[in-house]
NUVOLUM-146188 format. One record per residue (C-alpha): residue in one letter; y negated, x, z negated; residue number from 1. Coordinates in nm, 3 decimals. Each point is the difference from the previous one (the first is absolute). Layout:
! NUVOLUM-146188
FIDO,A,Y,X,Z,NUM
...
! end
This chain:
! NUVOLUM-146188
FIDO,M,-4.007,-0.640,-15.893,1
FIDO,S,-0.097,0.232,0.285,2
FIDO,K,0.220,0.038,0.308,3
FIDO,P,0.204,0.327,0.014,4
FIDO,I,-0.134,0.252,0.261,5
FIDO,Y,0.333,0.015,0.165,6
FIDO,E,0.069,-0.369,0.051,7
FIDO,N,-0.071,0.013,0.379,8
FIDO,L,0.234,0.285,0.069,9
FIDO,T,0.288,-0.090,0.234,10
FIDO,K,0.194,0.324,0.022,11
FIDO,L,0.031,0.119,-0.371,12
FIDO,G,0.302,-0.102,-0.189,13
FIDO,D,0.188,-0.164,0.293,14
FIDO,K,0.218,0.127,0.282,15
FIDO,A,-0.232,0.068,0.288,16
FIDO,E,0.103,0.078,0.353,17
FIDO,L,-0.140,0.308,0.173,18
FIDO,P,-0.270,-0.110,0.252,19
FIDO,A,0.098,0.047,0.359,20
FIDO,S,-0.327,0.189,0.075,21
FIDO,P,-0.306,0.127,-0.181,22
FIDO,D,-0.206,-0.283,0.157,23
FIDO,E,0.231,-0.250,-0.175,24
FIDO,A,-0.015,0.174,-0.342,25
FIDO,E,-0.216,-0.152,-0.264,26
FIDO,L,-0.184,0.230,-0.247,27
FIDO,E,-0.060,-0.183,-0.330,28
FIDO,V,-0.274,0.080,-0.254,29
FIDO,V,-0.079,-0.107,-0.340,30
FIDO,P,-0.328,0.026,-0.194,31
FIDO,N,-0.075,0.338,-0.142,32
FIDO,P,0.065,-0.027,-0.380,33
FIDO,H,-0.254,0.278,-0.065,34
FIDO,P,-0.278,-0.023,0.260,35
FIDO,E,-0.241,0.162,-0.239,36
FIDO,A,0.203,0.314,-0.024,37
FIDO,P,0.007,0.234,0.299,38
FIDO,Y,0.357,0.125,0.052,39
FIDO,L,0.240,0.118,0.270,40
FIDO,V,0.322,-0.166,0.111,41
FIDO,R,0.255,0.218,0.184,42
FIDO,F,0.298,-0.115,0.206,43
FIDO,A,0.245,0.272,0.107,44
FIDO,C,0.231,-0.102,0.280,45
FIDO,P,0.234,0.301,0.070,46
FIDO,E,0.240,-0.189,0.226,47
FIDO,F,-0.220,-0.175,0.252,48
FIDO,T,0.142,-0.060,0.353,49
FIDO,S,-0.112,-0.122,0.333,50
FIDO,L,0.117,0.040,0.355,51
FIDO,C,-0.127,0.235,0.272,52
FIDO,P,-0.166,-0.221,0.268,53
FIDO,V,0.138,0.211,0.278,54
FIDO,T,0.360,0.089,-0.103,55
FIDO,G,0.069,-0.276,-0.253,56
FIDO,Q,0.131,0.270,-0.243,57
FIDO,P,-0.088,-0.038,-0.367,58
FIDO,D,-0.294,0.195,-0.145,59
FIDO,F,-0.034,0.079,-0.369,60
FIDO,A,-0.302,0.055,-0.224,61
FIDO,H,-0.106,0.043,-0.357,62
FIDO,L,-0.306,-0.216,-0.052,63
FIDO,V,-0.236,0.035,-0.289,64
FIDO,I,-0.243,-0.297,-0.047,65
FIDO,D,-0.292,0.034,-0.242,66
FIDO,Y,-0.253,-0.267,-0.067,67
FIDO,V,-0.273,-0.083,-0.251,68
FIDO,P,0.018,-0.378,-0.054,69
FIDO,A,-0.308,-0.222,-0.003,70
FIDO,K,0.073,-0.368,-0.054,71
FIDO,S,0.369,-0.001,0.095,72
FIDO,I,0.319,0.209,-0.039,73
FIDO,L,0.290,0.006,0.245,74
FIDO,E,0.325,-0.154,-0.105,75
FIDO,S,0.262,0.284,0.051,76
FIDO,K,0.288,-0.217,0.126,77
FIDO,S,-0.210,-0.129,0.285,78
FIDO,L,-0.091,0.354,0.081,79
FIDO,K,0.365,0.106,0.005,80
FIDO,L,0.086,-0.286,0.234,81
FIDO,F,-0.303,0.083,0.226,82
FIDO,L,0.100,0.360,0.019,83
FIDO,G,0.365,-0.092,0.063,84
FIDO,S,-0.112,-0.212,0.294,85
FIDO,F,-0.077,0.324,0.186,86
FIDO,R,0.364,0.093,0.018,87
FIDO,N,0.040,-0.173,0.345,88
FIDO,H,-0.367,0.047,0.095,89
FIDO,A,-0.062,0.249,0.286,90
FIDO,A,-0.334,0.191,-0.039,91
FIDO,F,-0.123,0.355,-0.008,92
FIDO,H,-0.046,0.168,-0.348,93
FIDO,E,-0.378,-0.031,0.033,94
FIDO,D,0.011,-0.372,0.077,95
FIDO,C,0.239,-0.081,-0.286,96
FIDO,T,-0.204,0.194,-0.260,97
FIDO,V,-0.338,-0.140,0.095,98
FIDO,A,0.125,-0.357,0.052,99
FIDO,I,0.150,-0.001,-0.347,100
FIDO,A,-0.336,0.129,-0.146,101
FIDO,K,-0.203,-0.273,0.189,102
FIDO,R,0.242,-0.281,-0.115,103
FIDO,L,-0.037,0.120,-0.359,104
FIDO,E,-0.379,0.013,0.035,105
FIDO,T,-0.007,-0.353,0.127,106
FIDO,A,0.242,-0.137,-0.262,107
FIDO,V,-0.127,0.179,-0.310,108
FIDO,E,-0.365,0.075,0.080,109
FIDO,P,0.011,0.314,-0.212,110
FIDO,T,-0.297,0.206,-0.120,111
FIDO,W,0.175,0.294,0.169,112
FIDO,L,0.327,0.067,0.178,113
FIDO,R,0.186,0.293,0.149,114
FIDO,I,0.337,0.046,0.150,115
FIDO,G,0.191,0.316,0.073,116
FIDO,G,0.278,-0.036,0.252,117
FIDO,Y,0.226,0.308,-0.016,118
FIDO,W,0.230,-0.046,0.301,119
FIDO,Y,0.315,0.194,0.037,120
FIDO,P,0.043,0.207,0.323,121
FIDO,R,0.030,-0.165,0.334,122
FIDO,G,0.078,0.255,0.273,123
FIDO,G,-0.026,0.280,-0.253,124
FIDO,I,-0.354,-0.089,-0.100,125
FIDO,P,-0.088,-0.180,-0.328,126
FIDO,I,-0.305,-0.219,0.029,127
FIDO,D,-0.219,-0.094,-0.300,128
FIDO,V,-0.245,-0.281,0.031,129
FIDO,F,-0.283,-0.063,-0.248,130
FIDO,Y,-0.239,-0.296,-0.035,131
FIDO,Q,-0.273,-0.069,-0.253,132
FIDO,T,-0.263,-0.269,-0.022,133
FIDO,G,-0.280,0.232,-0.123,134
FIDO,P,-0.093,0.244,-0.268,135
FIDO,A,0.211,-0.026,-0.318,136
FIDO,P,-0.176,-0.164,-0.290,137
FIDO,N,-0.141,0.259,-0.249,138
FIDO,D,0.106,-0.195,-0.304,139
FIDO,V,0.377,-0.016,0.068,140
FIDO,W,0.251,0.280,-0.039,141
FIDO,I,0.156,0.037,0.345,142
FIDO,P,0.299,0.240,-0.011,143
FIDO,E,0.117,0.198,0.299,144
FIDO,Q,0.281,-0.164,0.187,145
FIDO,E,0.215,0.310,-0.045,146
FIDO,V,0.249,-0.059,0.289,147
FIDO,A,0.107,0.343,0.101,148
FIDO,P,-0.045,0.075,0.364,149
FIDO,Y,0.329,-0.004,0.202,150
FIDO,R,0.170,0.331,-0.008,151
FIDO,G,0.340,-0.068,0.161,152
FIDO,R,0.268,0.217,-0.153,153
FIDO,G,-0.240,0.291,-0.074,154
! end
């Protein structure tokens, strides 16, 4: 009998503490069950938080992470814990968004990855940060992220 692809996961199914920092967070992957089929995986994280590195005040973002898996797929609970570890992490919007993308690249080694960081206003100015590993594959349907630009009350 073959081993289940999820036997080495340590977060899924059990209580897991929120890592104290992004550096301490572990991203877990499992073998892609369909490596022969090009497809897109999307994670929408509408309640992402981190801290301003100057004031210590909370910052909020809506993250949209798209990737085309190669050999591995990302286990979603480990992603949730990794993203949650930013709650007490002080960094600028650009740093948070790109650091998340780079950690995902390293952990999953996807064919393609992009992240849209749609940050809510700080000082009256919303900041959107985008990162992409290269051109999107031609053989995969890649929908728009469709996060509306910030409009305030208007």
